[in-house]
N, C-alpha and C positions, 0 to 999 in steps of 0.2 A: 710658387711656380707650378707645382703639381695640381693645385686646386683649380687652376685655370683651364685644365684639360676638359673638353666637353664630355659629359657622361661620367665624370670621375667624382664619386660621392663617398669615398671611404673616410673613415674617421681619421683625423690628423695624426693620432698616436699610432695607428696601424700603418700609415703610409710609408714612413722611413724604413721600417723593417722589411718591407717587400721591395721597395724601390732601390735601396742602397746596394743589396747584393746583385740585383739585375744590372745596375749601372757598372758595378765592379766587374761583372762577367763581360759586359760589352767592351769596357776599356781594355780588359786583359786580352780579349780576342782581337781587338784592333791592334794592340801592341804586338801581339804574336804575328799577325798578318804583315804588319809593317816590318818587323824584324826579318821575316822570311823573304819578303820582297827586296829588302835592303841587301841581304846576303846574296840573293840571286843576282841582283844587279852588279854587285861589286866583285863577285867571284865566279859567277856562271853556274850552270846547273850541276856541275860535278861536285860542288860542296854540299848540295842538298841531298846527302845520303840519308838512309834510314836512321842511322845513329844520331846524326845531327838534328833531324826532325824530332826524334824521341827526346833528345836533350832539351830542345826548345819547349816541347809540350809538357815536360815534367814539372816545370815551375809555374 
C-alpha cells in the first residue's frame, strides 16, 4: 500500500517504523476528537470542563 504512493522511495524495512507511529497518532487524535464531540452532543457544553478534557488527553 505505501509503495504505491507517488514519490515514495524509502526502503521497505524502514517504512513501517515511521508509518506505524504516525498512523497510531492519527487514530488516537481521531478517537479523542470523536469522544469529545460525543460528550458534547450527549451532555452539552457544561460537562466539557478543564478536568474532563485533561482526563481525556492523559491517555
